[in-house]
N, C-alpha and C positions, 0 to 999 in steps of 0.2 A: 133777426135784423130780415127786411124784406131789402134784395136786393134788383137793381134794373136788368130783366134780362134782353138780349136780342132779341127781336123781333122780326128781323128779314136776314133773306139770303145774302151771303156775301155778293151776288149778282146786282142785287137791289141797291147794296149799301156803294158799289164801287160807283153805280150809275148817279144816284144820288151824289154823291160827290163832284163826277162831272158836270152834273146841274146845275149845282151852286155859282161852279166856278164860272161857266159858260151861258149860263139863261141868263135871261131878263127880271130881276126883283121881283117885279109884277105878274110874270107866265105862271101858270097852271105850274108848270114843268117843275118850278122853282118852290112853290110853294109847297108841294108835294115831297120835296127832297129834302125839308127840312125837319120833319117829325122822325123822318130815317135817318139823318144825321146826326141828333141829337139822342135819339137812342140808341145806335152806336156806340158813342162815344161816353153815355151814362152807364153802359154795359159794361166798359172796361175797369170799371168800381171795383166789383169782384175780385177777378182776376190779380186789380193791383194791392187790393187786402192780402191774398193770397200770396203776392210775392214778397209783398212788404215784410210780412212774418218769417216768409222764410231768412230773408236778404239778413233780419233782426237778429235770427237766432244765429246766423253762422257770422253776424258781424261781431256781435259781443263778446264773441269768446276769442276773436283777436282782438282787438281795440274795447276795453270795456269802458268807454265814453266815446262810443262810435253812434253817429246822428247821422239815424235813419228817420226817412220822410217819404211822402208819395204826391202826385199831384197829376190834374190830368190837363191835357197839352192844350192851351186856351183855341178857342175859334181863331184867332187872327192867327194863328202862328200855324193851323194844321192848312188853310186855307191859302198861307202863303208858301208853303212848303206843294200843296198841290199845282200851285200856279210855278212856281219853280222848277219844279222837279216834273219833268214831262211825260218820264215814264211812268211815274206816282200813279196811285189809286187810292181811294178810301180805306178799300177794305184792306189793303195789305200795309196800311202804313205803321210802324213797328212801333212810337215811339206816344201813340195816344195816351197809354198809361204810362206811366214812371216815375220808380225807385229811385234815392238817393242815398247814399250811404258818404259820411265826411270821416275820414278817420286822420288821428296822426299825421302819418309820413307814408309815401309810398311805397315801403315794404309791406305793411300793414295791407293798403290798399292791393298788393299784389297776391298776398296770403288770402284773404278775403276774396279773392277769383279764385283762385285755385279751390279752395273751399267749395266755396258756390258748385265750379266744375263738376267738383269730383265729389258731392252732396248724395244722400242717399233720396232722391226724390223722383215723383213719378213727372213733376213737370220737365217740357225738354227743351234740352238750350237749341236755339236756334239759329244764332249767330250771336261771335265776338268782335269785337272792337277793340285794340289797344291802343289807345290812342297817347300811349304815355312810353311805350316803346317806340312807337310810330307815330309821333304828334302832326296834328292838320298843319297846313302851311300859315294859317293865323296864329298858332302857337297855343293853341288849347289840348289840352292833355289829361288826361283820365281814361278810364277803361269802362266800356258799352257792353253790357250784356244786355240779350234778348232770349227773354224763355216764354215758350206759347203754355200756357191751363193744360193741363192736363188730369183734371181728378173724379169728381163724385157727381160735380154739378155740368151735366152733357153741354148743354145748351152754351157753356163757356166754352169749349174745346178749342182749341185752335187759337184763341183771344190774345196775342203777344204782347208782355207788357216787357216795359228797356229798364233794365236799373243799372246806374251811372254809379262807377265809385271813383273818388279825389280821393289826395290827403288834402288837408286844412289849405298848404298853400295856393294849390290849383284851382281848391274853391276862392279862394279869393280874389284870383285872376279871373274866371269864369264871371265871379259876380260883379267887379269892377267892370269889364266890356261890357253890362248889361245894364247898368247901371249907367256909363257914359252913356252909351248907345240908348238910351229913352232920355236924356235928357240934351242929348243934341242933336237929338231927332235924327240918327243914323243908323242903318243896321248894320252896325258891326259886327254881332253876333255871328251875322250872316256872312262875314268878311266884306261889307260894302260900305263906303262910304269914305272921310275925307284919309289921305297918303298916311298923311301923319299921325293921324291918329291910330289905323292899321300897323304901320310899324310900330308906334310907340307900342303897342300890348305884341307885336311879335318878339323883340327884343326883349320887353320885361319878362318874359314866357323864358327865355333861352336864361336871362341871368336868375331867374326862380328855381330853373333846373338846376342851376348851379349851386345854389342854397343847398339844394336836395340831395347833389352827386351825382347827378343822371349825366351819362353823356350823350353829347349831341349830335343828331344827323342831320337837325335841319339847317344848318349854319352853314356856309363856306368855312372851310379853315384860315384861320387869317385875318379875318371881320373882328373887330374890338365894338364886338356889341354892347359894350357898360358904355363905352363914348357915344354910340349910334345912343342908345336907351338917354343916356344923360343930356344930351342936347335938345331930344323930344320933350324930356322934363321938362326942362327949362322955359322953349319953345312954347311948348301947349299950357305953360303953366299949372302943371298937374296939380305941387301941393294945395292952391289956392280953389282953384275949380272943385275936386276933392270936397273940398271943406263946404263950399257951395252948393253940392248936391245931396247935403244933409238936409230930412223933414221933416218933419214934428209929426208924432205915430200919436193918435186917441189913443189915450189909457182905458185900459179894462181894467177897474178895479174890484168886480163881482168875483171872486173863486169860481164860482159855481162855472161860469162864463169863461175861467181862463181853462179847462181841466181837455182832456180828447176829443177830437169831434174834427169836424168839417169847418174849417175858415175860408172865409171868403175874402179875396181883400183888393180894394179900390187904392188905387196908386193915383192922385191927381198933379199932376208933374207940372203944372201951371201954380196952384194953392201951394204943392210941397206940403201937402198932407197926406194923409193916410185912413180908410178906415176898416174896421177889423168887423165883420159880421160872423159868427160862431154857431154851428147845428150840431148838436150830440151826432154820436156815432148812429145812434138810432133813426136818426133824422134822412140821412141820403137823400129821400126823396125830397122831401122837402127843397135841401140845400142845394139841389141841381135844378129844381126850377126856378129857384132865386138866381143861383149864378146865370143861367138860359136866359131867363129876363132883364138881369144886371148888364150882360154883352150885347143884348139886340138893344137897349136904353145908350148905349154908348158906342156903337159899334162906327157909328162917325166919328167919334170924339177921338183924333190922336192924342191929347194933352192928360185921357185916363185910361188906367192899363189893368186889367182885369185877370185875378187869378183863382182857382180853388184847389185846396189841396189839403192833406190830411196830416195832424201832430199831436202830439202828444198833450201840447203847452204852448203858448204863445211863447214865450221860453225858446220853445225847441223849434217853435216858425222863426223866430229872427234870425237865430243862427243857422237853420237851413235854406233858407229863404231871402238872404239878408239884402238882395238886390230891389227885394218890392218894400222894405225900408229905407231904402238908399243909405247903406252902410257898408262904407267902403274901409274902416276901421282895422280891418286885418288885412286889407291888400296896401292901405298906409304904414302900417308896421314893418312889412315884406319889403317894400321901397325904402325904407330906413335903412333894414337888412340887408338892399343892397348897394348902397352906399357906405357904409361901414366895411363892407366885406373889399370893397374896391378899394378904400381909404388903406386898408392896412394891410394892402401890398407890398 
C-alpha cells in the first residue's frame, strides 16, 4: 500500500500552520502553506494505522467486543486549536492522527491503558492524560495516551498519534455533547456556549459517573447534582430535543461498498442527511484528495460537518462515530438509567 510520506521539515510545517492562521487567503504565503499543511496531516495516516493495530491487539484481550477505529483531525478543528491555544504549533500538535477504543466499562478502560503502557513495542509513550481519575471541568471522561511512531519507516519517526480509551457510558456522553453542539451551533465540546447546556452536560457526567461507581472529585460535597441535572433536563426539553437531532442516513446496500476502508462523512445539519463515501484501504491517496477537496468546497458553510475515518464497516463506523449520524440512542438510555437510579433511592 502506498502511504503519504512527510515532505517538509518540522520548521516548515510550523511556519505553514502560522501562515494559514495569520496570512491573507489570497497571499502567496498562504497559498504556499496549503500543500505543506495537507501533506503533514496526510502523513499521519501510516503511524495512525500502526497505532490502531497496536490498540486493537491489546484491547481485544480485555474486551472481545472492544470497538477500535481511527480518524484524521478535521481542518476546522486543527485551525481552531491553533487559534485557541497560542503556544500551539502545527508540527507539535499531538492529536492530528487519532485512534479510539470503546469498551464496556471503566475497569476495562483502565486495564487497556495499563496493557498499552506496559506492552512490548518500539513506539514511544509520550504523554498520558487520565480524565477518568481527573475529569475535565466540562465533565469529559476518558483516557488519552499519546504514542510517537518509532519504527522501520524512518521518515515517520516522531509523528504522534493520540489514543482515546472510553467506556460505553463515557462515549455516549461525549457523543451527545458533539451532537448538541452541532445542532445548536455552539462549541460545547470546547466548553463554550450557553451556560445551561454546559451545566446540563457537567451534571449529567457526574450522574453517569455514579452509574459506573466512580468517586467524584469535580463537584463540591453537598451539591444535589441529580436535582440540578433534572431541572436542566426539563428546562432544555432534552428528551424532545434529542429526538429532533436524529438524521436520515443514506443507505449503503452494495456489500462491496460496506467493508473495511476509509469513510468520508458529510453531515448536512440543515437537511438532516448524511452522505457516506467509501474508499478501499488501497485508495488512501484518492480518499485524502477527495477529503481535501470536500473540505475546501464546504469550508464556509457552517451547516456542513465533514470527517474522514477508517473502520471495518459502516456498522462499526456508526458505533464508533455516532455523533456524525446524530445517534444519541445510547445517551438517551443512560439518561433513563439516571432517573431510575434516583427514583429507586
